[in-house]
Biopython code that builds the backbone (N, CA, C, O; Angstrom):
import numpy as np
from Bio.PDB.StructureBuilder import StructureBuilder

atoms = [
    (1, "UNK", "N", (87.331, 116.961, 64.796)),
    (1, "UNK", "CA", (88.305, 116.696, 63.607)),
    (1, "UNK", "C", (87.657, 115.363, 62.746)),
    (1, "UNK", "O", (87.328, 114.279, 63.226)),
    (2, "UNK", "N", (87.601, 115.688, 61.684)),
    (2, "UNK", "CA", (86.986, 114.578, 60.608)),
    (2, "UNK", "C", (88.087, 113.303, 60.863)),
    (2, "UNK", "O", (89.317, 113.336, 60.827)),
    (3, "UNK", "N", (87.283, 112.316, 61.098)),
    (3, "UNK", "CA", (87.897, 110.977, 61.285)),
    (3, "UNK", "C", (88.394, 110.567, 62.720)),
    (3, "UNK", "O", (89.187, 109.652, 62.943)),
    (4, "UNK", "N", (87.811, 111.378, 63.654)),
    (4, "UNK", "CA", (88.128, 111.202, 65.189)),
    (4, "UNK", "C", (86.774, 111.286, 65.800)),
    (4, "UNK", "O", (86.110, 112.319, 65.714)),
    (5, "UNK", "N", (86.284, 110.055, 66.513)),
    (5, "UNK", "CA", (84.989, 109.965, 67.052)),
    (5, "UNK", "C", (85.283, 109.298, 68.427)),
    (5, "UNK", "O", (85.914, 108.245, 68.521)),
    (6, "UNK", "N", (84.714, 110.078, 69.628)),
    (6, "UNK", "CA", (84.443, 109.510, 70.876)),
    (6, "UNK", "C", (83.306, 108.664, 70.918)),
    (6, "UNK", "O", (82.206, 109.209, 71.013)),
    (7, "UNK", "N", (83.387, 107.253, 70.856)),
    (7, "UNK", "CA", (82.446, 106.407, 70.694)),
    (7, "UNK", "C", (81.727, 106.384, 72.072)),
    (7, "UNK", "O", (80.499, 106.462, 72.122)),
    (8, "UNK", "N", (82.514, 106.274, 73.224)),
    (8, "UNK", "CA", (81.565, 105.891, 74.513)),
    (8, "UNK", "C", (82.796, 106.360, 75.542)),
    (8, "UNK", "O", (83.989, 106.189, 75.293)),
    (9, "UNK", "N", (82.262, 106.987, 76.748)),
    (9, "UNK", "CA", (83.170, 107.498, 77.773)),
    (9, "UNK", "C", (82.672, 106.473, 79.082)),
    (9, "UNK", "O", (81.798, 106.876, 79.849)),
    (10, "UNK", "N", (83.184, 105.380, 79.230)),
    (10, "UNK", "CA", (82.584, 104.556, 80.543)),
    (10, "UNK", "C", (82.896, 105.220, 81.768)),
    (10, "UNK", "O", (83.855, 105.983, 81.884)),
    (11, "UNK", "N", (81.979, 104.897, 82.817)),
    (11, "UNK", "CA", (82.193, 105.492, 83.955)),
    (11, "UNK", "C", (83.124, 104.875, 84.667)),
    (11, "UNK", "O", (83.231, 103.649, 84.645)),
    (12, "UNK", "N", (83.954, 105.706, 85.426)),
    (12, "UNK", "CA", (85.250, 105.344, 86.187)),
    (12, "UNK", "C", (84.737, 105.249, 87.746)),
    (12, "UNK", "O", (83.709, 105.791, 88.153)),
    (13, "UNK", "N", (85.698, 104.409, 88.600)),
    (13, "UNK", "CA", (85.458, 104.190, 89.920)),
    (13, "UNK", "C", (86.007, 105.541, 90.726)),
    (13, "UNK", "O", (85.760, 105.578, 91.932)),
    (14, "UNK", "N", (86.626, 106.484, 90.225)),
    (14, "UNK", "CA", (87.046, 107.626, 90.793)),
    (14, "UNK", "C", (86.685, 108.839, 89.956)),
    (14, "UNK", "O", (86.393, 108.783, 88.761)),
    (15, "UNK", "N", (86.743, 110.158, 90.839)),
    (15, "UNK", "CA", (86.326, 111.247, 90.031)),
    (15, "UNK", "C", (87.692, 112.084, 89.840)),
    (15, "UNK", "O", (88.155, 112.817, 90.715)),
    (16, "UNK", "N", (88.224, 111.890, 88.676)),
    (16, "UNK", "CA", (89.201, 112.761, 88.474)),
    (16, "UNK", "C", (89.137, 113.706, 87.329)),
    (16, "UNK", "O", (88.080, 113.810, 86.706)),
    (17, "UNK", "N", (90.222, 114.429, 86.989)),
    (17, "UNK", "CA", (90.236, 115.445, 85.880)),
    (17, "UNK", "C", (90.314, 114.772, 84.451)),
    (17, "UNK", "O", (90.114, 115.451, 83.444)),
    (18, "UNK", "N", (90.578, 113.568, 84.390)),
    (18, "UNK", "CA", (90.736, 112.988, 83.135)),
    (18, "UNK", "C", (89.764, 111.775, 83.028)),
    (18, "UNK", "O", (89.540, 111.058, 84.003)),
    (19, "UNK", "N", (89.166, 111.562, 81.749)),
    (19, "UNK", "CA", (88.246, 110.421, 81.307)),
    (19, "UNK", "C", (89.098, 109.531, 80.738)),
    (19, "UNK", "O", (90.285, 109.827, 80.601)),
    (20, "UNK", "N", (88.599, 108.323, 80.334)),
    (20, "UNK", "CA", (89.400, 107.401, 79.370)),
    (20, "UNK", "C", (88.347, 106.860, 78.419)),
    (20, "UNK", "O", (87.797, 105.764, 78.535)),
    (21, "UNK", "N", (88.116, 107.822, 77.394)),
    (21, "UNK", "CA", (86.992, 107.495, 76.377)),
    (21, "UNK", "C", (87.561, 106.512, 75.403)),
    (21, "UNK", "O", (88.747, 106.350, 75.115)),
    (22, "UNK", "N", (86.498, 105.878, 74.943)),
    (22, "UNK", "CA", (86.799, 104.946, 73.702)),
    (22, "UNK", "C", (86.783, 105.907, 72.410)),
    (22, "UNK", "O", (86.028, 106.875, 72.325)),
    (23, "UNK", "N", (87.617, 105.564, 71.506)),
    (23, "UNK", "CA", (87.715, 106.464, 70.455)),
    (23, "UNK", "C", (87.898, 105.589, 69.203)),
    (23, "UNK", "O", (88.513, 104.523, 69.249)),
    (24, "UNK", "N", (87.270, 106.142, 67.938)),
    (24, "UNK", "CA", (87.491, 105.398, 66.794)),
    (24, "UNK", "C", (88.121, 106.346, 65.899)),
    (24, "UNK", "O", (87.771, 107.525, 65.847)),
    (25, "UNK", "N", (89.082, 105.829, 65.167)),
    (25, "UNK", "CA", (89.749, 106.613, 64.090)),
    (25, "UNK", "C", (89.298, 105.996, 62.725)),
    (25, "UNK", "O", (89.389, 104.798, 62.455)),
    (26, "UNK", "N", (88.884, 106.801, 62.039)),
    (26, "UNK", "CA", (88.477, 106.383, 60.646)),
    (26, "UNK", "C", (89.003, 107.376, 59.505)),
    (26, "UNK", "O", (88.553, 108.498, 59.272)),
    (27, "UNK", "N", (89.943, 106.794, 58.912)),
    (27, "UNK", "CA", (90.487, 107.559, 57.845)),
    (27, "UNK", "C", (90.972, 108.977, 58.431)),
    (27, "UNK", "O", (90.658, 110.015, 57.847)),
    (28, "UNK", "N", (91.670, 108.986, 59.489)),
    (28, "UNK", "CA", (92.081, 110.194, 60.077)),
    (28, "UNK", "C", (93.526, 110.716, 59.495)),
    (28, "UNK", "O", (94.557, 110.044, 59.487)),
    (29, "UNK", "N", (93.392, 111.942, 59.052)),
    (29, "UNK", "CA", (94.614, 112.705, 58.567)),
    (29, "UNK", "C", (95.002, 113.691, 59.483)),
    (29, "UNK", "O", (94.200, 114.536, 59.882)),
    (30, "UNK", "N", (96.400, 113.642, 59.918)),
    (30, "UNK", "CA", (96.960, 114.518, 60.874)),
    (30, "UNK", "C", (98.238, 115.129, 60.092)),
    (30, "UNK", "O", (99.072, 114.442, 59.503)),
    (31, "UNK", "N", (98.246, 116.525, 60.186)),
    (31, "UNK", "CA", (99.315, 117.486, 59.367)),
    (31, "UNK", "C", (100.637, 116.890, 60.322)),
    (31, "UNK", "O", (100.573, 116.580, 61.511)),
    (32, "UNK", "N", (101.681, 116.838, 59.549)),
    (32, "UNK", "CA", (102.931, 116.507, 60.058)),
    (32, "UNK", "C", (103.385, 117.423, 61.256)),
    (32, "UNK", "O", (104.171, 116.987, 62.097)),
    (33, "UNK", "N", (102.872, 118.713, 61.320)),
    (33, "UNK", "CA", (103.360, 119.692, 62.308)),
    (33, "UNK", "C", (102.510, 119.341, 63.604)),
    (33, "UNK", "O", (102.838, 119.951, 64.622)),
    (34, "UNK", "N", (101.570, 118.531, 63.688)),
    (34, "UNK", "CA", (100.734, 118.295, 64.832)),
    (34, "UNK", "C", (101.051, 116.896, 65.412)),
    (34, "UNK", "O", (100.389, 116.441, 66.345)),
    (35, "UNK", "N", (102.140, 116.180, 64.806)),
    (35, "UNK", "CA", (102.536, 114.983, 65.451)),
    (35, "UNK", "C", (103.435, 115.139, 66.406)),
    (35, "UNK", "O", (104.332, 115.976, 66.302)),
    (36, "UNK", "N", (103.300, 114.353, 67.449)),
    (36, "UNK", "CA", (104.114, 114.631, 68.716)),
    (36, "UNK", "C", (105.291, 113.727, 68.549)),
    (36, "UNK", "O", (105.137, 112.541, 68.255)),
    (37, "UNK", "N", (106.412, 114.246, 68.723)),
    (37, "UNK", "CA", (107.830, 113.515, 68.656)),
    (37, "UNK", "C", (108.187, 113.006, 67.117)),
    (37, "UNK", "O", (109.283, 112.491, 66.891)),
    (38, "UNK", "N", (107.419, 113.141, 66.308)),
    (38, "UNK", "CA", (107.635, 112.769, 65.037)),
    (38, "UNK", "C", (106.998, 111.402, 64.743)),
    (38, "UNK", "O", (106.572, 110.665, 65.632)),
    (39, "UNK", "N", (106.965, 111.120, 63.447)),
    (39, "UNK", "CA", (106.388, 109.856, 62.970)),
    (39, "UNK", "C", (107.177, 108.620, 63.501)),
    (39, "UNK", "O", (108.396, 108.598, 63.332)),
    (40, "UNK", "N", (106.578, 107.643, 64.104)),
    (40, "UNK", "CA", (107.112, 106.396, 64.607)),
    (40, "UNK", "C", (107.686, 106.670, 65.982)),
    (40, "UNK", "O", (108.476, 105.886, 66.506)),
    (41, "UNK", "N", (107.301, 107.737, 66.534)),
    (41, "UNK", "CA", (107.840, 107.707, 68.021)),
    (41, "UNK", "C", (106.772, 107.851, 69.142)),
    (41, "UNK", "O", (107.069, 108.164, 70.295)),
    (42, "UNK", "N", (105.604, 107.620, 68.750)),
    (42, "UNK", "CA", (104.364, 107.184, 69.681)),
    (42, "UNK", "C", (104.696, 106.325, 70.608)),
    (42, "UNK", "O", (104.490, 106.650, 71.778)),
    (43, "UNK", "N", (105.246, 105.117, 70.327)),
    (43, "UNK", "CA", (105.319, 104.066, 71.267)),
    (43, "UNK", "C", (106.380, 104.588, 72.560)),
    (43, "UNK", "O", (106.195, 104.247, 73.728)),
    (44, "UNK", "N", (107.350, 105.347, 72.174)),
    (44, "UNK", "CA", (108.302, 106.209, 73.053)),
    (44, "UNK", "C", (107.605, 107.103, 73.978)),
    (44, "UNK", "O", (107.741, 107.054, 75.201)),
    (45, "UNK", "N", (106.953, 107.814, 73.430)),
    (45, "UNK", "CA", (106.095, 108.804, 74.254)),
    (45, "UNK", "C", (104.975, 108.201, 75.047)),
    (45, "UNK", "O", (104.625, 108.754, 76.089)),
    (46, "UNK", "N", (104.408, 107.143, 74.642)),
    (46, "UNK", "CA", (103.380, 106.551, 75.465)),
    (46, "UNK", "C", (104.245, 105.650, 76.594)),
    (46, "UNK", "O", (103.686, 105.479, 77.677)),
    (47, "UNK", "N", (105.337, 105.171, 76.432)),
    (47, "UNK", "CA", (106.162, 104.539, 77.628)),
    (47, "UNK", "C", (106.363, 105.599, 78.666)),
    (47, "UNK", "O", (106.063, 105.395, 79.843)),
    (48, "UNK", "N", (106.880, 106.751, 78.233)),
    (48, "UNK", "CA", (107.093, 107.867, 79.084)),
    (48, "UNK", "C", (105.936, 108.191, 79.999)),
    (48, "UNK", "O", (105.937, 108.210, 81.230)),
    (49, "UNK", "N", (104.965, 108.438, 79.173)),
    (49, "UNK", "CA", (103.593, 108.686, 79.944)),
    (49, "UNK", "C", (103.041, 107.600, 81.040)),
    (49, "UNK", "O", (102.554, 107.851, 82.142)),
    (50, "UNK", "N", (103.217, 106.531, 80.528)),
    (50, "UNK", "CA", (102.739, 105.438, 81.491)),
    (50, "UNK", "C", (103.517, 105.439, 82.811)),
    (50, "UNK", "O", (102.988, 105.241, 83.905)),
    (51, "UNK", "N", (104.907, 105.695, 82.600)),
    (51, "UNK", "CA", (105.709, 105.657, 83.948)),
    (51, "UNK", "C", (104.919, 106.545, 84.734)),
    (51, "UNK", "O", (104.486, 106.135, 85.811)),
    (52, "UNK", "N", (104.666, 107.724, 84.343)),
    (52, "UNK", "CA", (103.953, 108.806, 85.549)),
    (52, "UNK", "C", (102.483, 108.270, 86.083)),
    (52, "UNK", "O", (102.111, 108.319, 87.256)),
    (53, "UNK", "N", (101.813, 107.807, 85.092)),
    (53, "UNK", "CA", (100.431, 107.256, 85.376)),
    (53, "UNK", "C", (100.520, 106.156, 86.159)),
    (53, "UNK", "O", (99.746, 106.106, 87.115)),
    (54, "UNK", "N", (101.260, 105.282, 85.990)),
    (54, "UNK", "CA", (101.084, 104.057, 86.916)),
    (54, "UNK", "C", (101.430, 104.413, 88.286)),
    (54, "UNK", "O", (101.018, 103.680, 89.185)),
    (55, "UNK", "N", (102.140, 105.453, 88.570)),
    (55, "UNK", "CA", (102.249, 105.963, 90.158)),
    (55, "UNK", "C", (100.889, 106.692, 90.442)),
    (55, "UNK", "O", (100.435, 106.724, 91.585)),
    (56, "UNK", "N", (100.310, 107.221, 89.483)),
    (56, "UNK", "CA", (98.892, 107.717, 89.806)),
    (56, "UNK", "C", (98.005, 106.853, 90.169)),
    (56, "UNK", "O", (97.370, 106.939, 91.220)),
    (57, "UNK", "N", (97.873, 105.850, 89.242)),
    (57, "UNK", "CA", (97.017, 104.734, 89.422)),
    (57, "UNK", "C", (97.341, 104.010, 90.706)),
    (57, "UNK", "O", (96.406, 103.762, 91.467)),
    (58, "UNK", "N", (98.452, 103.678, 90.997)),
    (58, "UNK", "CA", (98.853, 103.078, 92.421)),
    (58, "UNK", "C", (98.246, 104.010, 93.428)),
    (58, "UNK", "O", (97.464, 103.533, 94.250)),
    (59, "UNK", "N", (98.491, 105.124, 93.445)),
    (59, "UNK", "CA", (98.079, 105.957, 94.538)),
    (59, "UNK", "C", (96.635, 105.822, 94.794)),
    (59, "UNK", "O", (96.200, 105.584, 95.921)),
    (60, "UNK", "N", (95.795, 105.992, 93.624)),
    (60, "UNK", "CA", (94.390, 105.863, 93.829)),
    (60, "UNK", "C", (94.023, 104.545, 94.325)),
    (60, "UNK", "O", (93.124, 104.406, 95.155)),
    (61, "UNK", "N", (94.702, 103.554, 93.835)),
    (61, "UNK", "CA", (94.205, 102.234, 94.152)),
    (61, "UNK", "C", (94.513, 102.032, 95.696)),
    (61, "UNK", "O", (93.695, 101.411, 96.376)),
    (62, "UNK", "N", (95.691, 102.548, 96.278)),
    (62, "UNK", "CA", (96.009, 102.541, 97.647)),
    (62, "UNK", "C", (94.776, 103.458, 98.543)),
    (62, "UNK", "O", (94.270, 103.102, 99.608)),
    (63, "UNK", "N", (94.537, 104.464, 97.932)),
    (63, "UNK", "CA", (93.236, 105.214, 98.645)),
    (63, "UNK", "C", (92.113, 104.427, 98.581)),
    (63, "UNK", "O", (91.394, 104.499, 99.578)),
    (64, "UNK", "N", (91.748, 103.689, 97.690)),
    (64, "UNK", "CA", (90.570, 103.065, 97.536)),
    (64, "UNK", "C", (90.646, 101.819, 98.631)),
    (64, "UNK", "O", (89.662, 101.503, 99.300)),
    (65, "UNK", "N", (91.857, 101.186, 98.731)),
    (65, "UNK", "CA", (92.110, 100.001, 99.734)),
    (65, "UNK", "C", (91.892, 100.567, 101.250)),
    (65, "UNK", "O", (91.324, 99.956, 102.155)),
    (66, "UNK", "N", (92.488, 101.907, 101.329)),
    (66, "UNK", "CA", (92.280, 102.268, 102.734)),
    (66, "UNK", "C", (91.105, 102.607, 103.120)),
    (66, "UNK", "O", (90.854, 102.488, 104.319)),
    (67, "UNK", "N", (90.102, 103.106, 102.232)),
    (67, "UNK", "CA", (88.843, 103.338, 102.544)),
    (67, "UNK", "C", (87.982, 102.119, 102.676)),
    (67, "UNK", "O", (86.961, 102.144, 103.365)),
    (68, "UNK", "N", (88.426, 100.922, 101.946)),
    (68, "UNK", "CA", (87.825, 99.714, 102.085)),
    (68, "UNK", "C", (88.036, 99.152, 103.569)),
    (68, "UNK", "O", (87.149, 98.749, 104.322)),
    (69, "UNK", "N", (89.264, 99.209, 103.793)),
    (69, "UNK", "CA", (89.639, 98.690, 105.225)),
    (69, "UNK", "C", (88.881, 99.608, 106.147)),
    (69, "UNK", "O", (88.284, 99.106, 107.100)),
    (70, "UNK", "N", (88.852, 100.877, 105.954)),
    (70, "UNK", "CA", (88.000, 101.613, 107.156)),
    (70, "UNK", "C", (86.558, 101.111, 107.123)),
    (70, "UNK", "O", (86.092, 100.936, 108.248)),
    (71, "UNK", "N", (85.794, 100.856, 106.175)),
    (71, "UNK", "CA", (84.590, 100.517, 105.960)),
    (71, "UNK", "C", (84.468, 99.031, 106.617)),
    (71, "UNK", "O", (83.594, 98.669, 107.405)),
    (72, "UNK", "N", (85.393, 98.369, 106.181)),
    (72, "UNK", "CA", (85.294, 96.763, 106.853)),
    (72, "UNK", "C", (85.663, 96.925, 108.464)),
    (72, "UNK", "O", (84.977, 96.255, 109.235)),
    (73, "UNK", "N", (86.472, 97.582, 108.897)),
    (73, "UNK", "CA", (86.554, 97.778, 110.263)),
    (73, "UNK", "C", (85.262, 98.434, 111.096)),
    (73, "UNK", "O", (84.953, 98.165, 112.257)),
    (74, "UNK", "N", (84.627, 99.314, 110.245)),
    (74, "UNK", "CA", (83.589, 99.943, 111.139)),
    (74, "UNK", "C", (82.426, 98.908, 110.926)),
    (74, "UNK", "O", (81.595, 98.800, 111.828)),
    (75, "UNK", "N", (82.315, 98.162, 109.825)),
    (75, "UNK", "CA", (81.436, 96.947, 109.816)),
    (75, "UNK", "C", (81.473, 95.812, 110.906)),
    (75, "UNK", "O", (80.483, 95.271, 111.401)),
    (76, "UNK", "N", (82.649, 95.578, 111.161)),
    (76, "UNK", "CA", (82.908, 94.578, 112.226)),
    (76, "UNK", "C", (82.357, 94.983, 113.707)),
    (76, "UNK", "O", (82.028, 94.189, 114.588)),
    (77, "UNK", "N", (82.335, 96.437, 113.774)),
    (77, "UNK", "CA", (81.756, 96.937, 115.105)),
    (77, "UNK", "C", (80.313, 96.894, 115.072)),
    (77, "UNK", "O", (79.690, 97.058, 116.121)),
    (78, "UNK", "N", (79.713, 96.691, 113.973)),
    (78, "UNK", "CA", (78.046, 96.630, 113.877)),
    (78, "UNK", "C", (77.507, 95.115, 113.964)),
    (78, "UNK", "O", (76.598, 94.673, 114.667)),
    (79, "UNK", "N", (78.405, 94.399, 112.966)),
    (79, "UNK", "CA", (77.710, 93.204, 112.891)),
    (79, "UNK", "C", (78.051, 92.190, 113.937)),
    (79, "UNK", "O", (79.186, 92.157, 114.411)),
    (80, "UNK", "N", (77.080, 91.335, 114.329)),
    (80, "UNK", "CA", (76.981, 90.397, 115.302)),
    (80, "UNK", "C", (76.831, 89.035, 114.794)),
    (80, "UNK", "O", (76.245, 88.822, 113.733)),
    (81, "UNK", "N", (77.358, 88.066, 115.536)),
    (81, "UNK", "CA", (77.376, 86.682, 115.147)),
    (81, "UNK", "C", (77.306, 85.975, 116.435)),
    (81, "UNK", "O", (78.142, 86.272, 117.288)),
    (82, "UNK", "N", (76.326, 84.982, 116.717)),
    (82, "UNK", "CA", (76.531, 84.276, 117.928)),
    (82, "UNK", "C", (76.626, 85.166, 119.260)),
    (82, "UNK", "O", (77.275, 84.876, 120.266)),
    (83, "UNK", "N", (75.830, 86.328, 119.052)),
    (83, "UNK", "CA", (75.761, 87.094, 120.163)),
    (83, "UNK", "C", (76.858, 87.903, 120.735)),
    (83, "UNK", "O", (76.916, 88.323, 121.891)),
    (84, "UNK", "N", (77.742, 88.076, 119.767)),
    (84, "UNK", "CA", (79.019, 88.869, 119.920)),
    (84, "UNK", "C", (79.223, 89.717, 118.673)),
    (84, "UNK", "O", (78.857, 89.309, 117.571)),
    (85, "UNK", "N", (79.838, 90.962, 118.857)),
    (85, "UNK", "CA", (80.536, 91.676, 117.592)),
    (85, "UNK", "C", (81.379, 90.761, 116.749)),
    (85, "UNK", "O", (82.142, 90.022, 117.371)),
    (86, "UNK", "N", (81.372, 90.700, 115.718)),
    (86, "UNK", "CA", (82.526, 89.888, 114.847)),
    (86, "UNK", "C", (84.001, 90.635, 115.150)),
    (86, "UNK", "O", (85.020, 89.945, 115.168)),
    (87, "UNK", "N", (84.050, 91.898, 115.355)),
    (87, "UNK", "CA", (85.290, 92.305, 115.627)),
    (87, "UNK", "C", (86.157, 91.454, 116.785)),
    (87, "UNK", "O", (87.384, 91.363, 116.813)),
    (88, "UNK", "N", (85.232, 90.865, 117.714)),
    (88, "UNK", "CA", (85.865, 90.204, 119.011)),
    (88, "UNK", "C", (86.504, 88.866, 118.429)),
    (88, "UNK", "O", (87.332, 88.285, 119.129)),
    (89, "UNK", "N", (86.204, 88.415, 117.339)),
    (89, "UNK", "CA", (86.784, 86.964, 116.693)),
    (89, "UNK", "C", (87.976, 87.162, 116.047)),
    (89, "UNK", "O", (88.154, 87.970, 115.135)),
    (90, "UNK", "N", (88.882, 86.343, 116.572)),
    (90, "UNK", "CA", (90.203, 86.303, 116.280)),
    (90, "UNK", "C", (90.439, 86.367, 114.779)),
    (90, "UNK", "O", (91.255, 87.189, 114.361)),
    (91, "UNK", "N", (89.709, 85.464, 113.820)),
    (91, "UNK", "CA", (89.761, 85.418, 112.584)),
    (91, "UNK", "C", (89.479, 86.423, 111.923)),
    (91, "UNK", "O", (90.127, 86.591, 110.889)),
    (92, "UNK", "N", (88.553, 87.304, 112.245)),
    (92, "UNK", "CA", (88.178, 88.638, 111.874)),
    (92, "UNK", "C", (89.637, 89.693, 112.053)),
    (92, "UNK", "O", (90.145, 90.358, 111.149)),
    (93, "UNK", "N", (89.986, 89.625, 113.135)),
    (93, "UNK", "CA", (91.269, 90.476, 113.462)),
    (93, "UNK", "C", (92.179, 90.035, 112.536)),
    (93, "UNK", "O", (92.778, 90.970, 112.006)),
    (94, "UNK", "N", (92.493, 88.962, 112.157)),
    (94, "UNK", "CA", (93.628, 88.467, 111.351)),
    (94, "UNK", "C", (93.214, 89.179, 109.941)),
    (94, "UNK", "O", (94.044, 89.821, 109.298)),
    (95, "UNK", "N", (92.057, 89.039, 109.575)),
    (95, "UNK", "CA", (91.830, 89.592, 108.140)),
    (95, "UNK", "C", (91.826, 91.092, 108.114)),
    (95, "UNK", "O", (92.048, 91.686, 107.058)),
    (96, "UNK", "N", (91.597, 91.688, 109.168)),
    (96, "UNK", "CA", (91.960, 93.235, 109.186)),
    (96, "UNK", "C", (93.334, 93.507, 109.260)),
    (96, "UNK", "O", (93.926, 94.387, 108.635)),
    (97, "UNK", "N", (93.835, 92.666, 110.096)),
    (97, "UNK", "CA", (95.452, 92.896, 110.165)),
    (97, "UNK", "C", (96.196, 92.689, 108.908)),
    (97, "UNK", "O", (97.075, 93.494, 108.600)),
    (98, "UNK", "N", (95.874, 91.514, 108.033)),
    (98, "UNK", "CA", (96.240, 91.231, 106.676)),
    (98, "UNK", "C", (96.122, 92.392, 105.727)),
    (98, "UNK", "O", (96.997, 92.624, 104.893)),
    (99, "UNK", "N", (94.788, 93.286, 105.888)),
    (99, "UNK", "CA", (94.562, 94.106, 105.020)),
    (99, "UNK", "C", (95.396, 95.508, 105.264)),
    (99, "UNK", "O", (95.664, 96.290, 104.352)),
    (100, "UNK", "N", (95.735, 95.684, 106.545)),
    (100, "UNK", "CA", (96.478, 96.662, 107.029)),
    (100, "UNK", "C", (97.948, 96.391, 106.258)),
    (100, "UNK", "O", (98.517, 97.233, 105.564)),
    (101, "UNK", "N", (98.402, 95.131, 106.511)),
    (101, "UNK", "CA", (99.827, 94.883, 106.159)),
    (101, "UNK", "C", (99.982, 95.070, 104.794)),
    (101, "UNK", "O", (101.006, 95.589, 104.350)),
    (102, "UNK", "N", (98.967, 94.661, 104.000)),
    (102, "UNK", "CA", (98.926, 94.746, 102.473)),
    (102, "UNK", "C", (98.902, 96.297, 102.004)),
    (102, "UNK", "O", (99.613, 96.660, 101.067)),
    (103, "UNK", "N", (98.118, 97.128, 102.642)),
    (103, "UNK", "CA", (98.237, 98.469, 102.121)),
    (103, "UNK", "C", (99.437, 98.978, 102.619)),
    (103, "UNK", "O", (100.051, 99.606, 101.757)),
    (104, "UNK", "N", (100.035, 98.924, 103.800)),
    (104, "UNK", "CA", (101.328, 99.394, 104.090)),
    (104, "UNK", "C", (102.495, 98.890, 103.269)),
    (104, "UNK", "O", (103.488, 99.614, 103.190)),
    (105, "UNK", "N", (102.476, 97.824, 102.706)),
    (105, "UNK", "CA", (103.376, 97.231, 101.841)),
    (105, "UNK", "C", (103.190, 97.807, 100.443)),
    (105, "UNK", "O", (104.183, 97.889, 99.720)),
    (106, "UNK", "N", (102.026, 98.206, 100.010)),
    (106, "UNK", "CA", (101.628, 98.865, 98.885)),
    (106, "UNK", "C", (102.271, 100.385, 98.986)),
    (106, "UNK", "O", (102.995, 100.859, 98.109)),
    (107, "UNK", "N", (101.931, 100.994, 100.059)),
    (107, "UNK", "CA", (102.590, 102.357, 100.222)),
    (107, "UNK", "C", (103.984, 102.327, 99.956)),
    (107, "UNK", "O", (104.591, 102.868, 99.031)),
    (108, "UNK", "N", (104.471, 101.536, 101.005)),
    (108, "UNK", "CA", (105.971, 101.582, 100.920)),
    (108, "UNK", "C", (106.669, 101.131, 99.427)),
    (108, "UNK", "O", (107.797, 101.561, 99.185)),
    (109, "UNK", "N", (106.150, 100.473, 98.676)),
    (109, "UNK", "CA", (106.470, 100.059, 97.175)),
    (109, "UNK", "C", (106.257, 101.332, 96.347)),
    (109, "UNK", "O", (107.187, 101.723, 95.642)),
    (110, "UNK", "N", (105.143, 101.982, 96.381)),
    (110, "UNK", "CA", (104.939, 103.163, 95.803)),
    (110, "UNK", "C", (105.761, 104.450, 96.300)),
    (110, "UNK", "O", (106.120, 105.259, 95.444)),
    (111, "UNK", "N", (106.015, 104.628, 97.395)),
    (111, "UNK", "CA", (106.805, 105.561, 97.862)),
    (111, "UNK", "C", (108.376, 105.347, 97.224)),
    (111, "UNK", "O", (109.083, 106.250, 96.777)),
    (112, "UNK", "N", (108.702, 103.986, 97.303)),
    (112, "UNK", "CA", (110.114, 103.797, 96.888)),
    (112, "UNK", "C", (110.054, 103.923, 95.378)),
    (112, "UNK", "O", (111.070, 104.423, 94.895)),
    (113, "UNK", "N", (109.131, 103.597, 94.548)),
    (113, "UNK", "CA", (109.074, 103.719, 93.190)),
    (113, "UNK", "C", (109.128, 105.237, 92.585)),
    (113, "UNK", "O", (109.757, 105.622, 91.599)),
    (114, "UNK", "N", (108.279, 105.993, 93.469)),
    (114, "UNK", "CA", (108.124, 107.477, 93.125)),
    (114, "UNK", "C", (109.600, 108.268, 93.514)),
    (114, "UNK", "O", (109.972, 109.277, 92.914)),
    (115, "UNK", "N", (110.310, 107.674, 94.542)),
    (115, "UNK", "CA", (111.378, 108.134, 94.841)),
    (115, "UNK", "C", (112.650, 108.213, 93.766)),
    (115, "UNK", "O", (113.556, 109.045, 93.797)),
    (116, "UNK", "N", (112.484, 107.163, 92.836)),
    (116, "UNK", "CA", (113.552, 106.987, 92.086)),
    (116, "UNK", "C", (113.467, 107.774, 90.839)),
    (116, "UNK", "O", (114.382, 107.729, 90.017)),
]
sb = StructureBuilder()
sb.init_structure("model")
sb.init_model(0)
sb.init_chain("A")
sb.init_seg("    ")
for serial, (resi, resn, name, xyz) in enumerate(atoms, 1):
    if name == "N":
        sb.init_residue(resn, " ", resi, " ")
    sb.init_atom(name, np.array(xyz, "f"), 0.0, 1.0, " ", f" {name:<3s}", serial, name[0])
structure = sb.get_structure()
């Protein structure tokens, strides 16, 4: 469409169905019949869309956090310090436990928000 240009599509940390391209609008003209919700209603439509998308983003972030915790736990089984696996050190156990608690709290919050 004249006046609409995708300038760049940055790489994302996830492989999803949608991208987040940077767009540039230059003297863009849109016919009234193509305007969603009417003139001046874009902010309201965007707010409604963000309600759903925030839950999706939160779910993806929790998935990433779970994977990071799995990788960290596996690493502690391999890595040695002072002749022992680092998983045997209480300080490392605390960090892994803190990660698990934070992930469970985030899941609980997401589930509660999604239920509403």
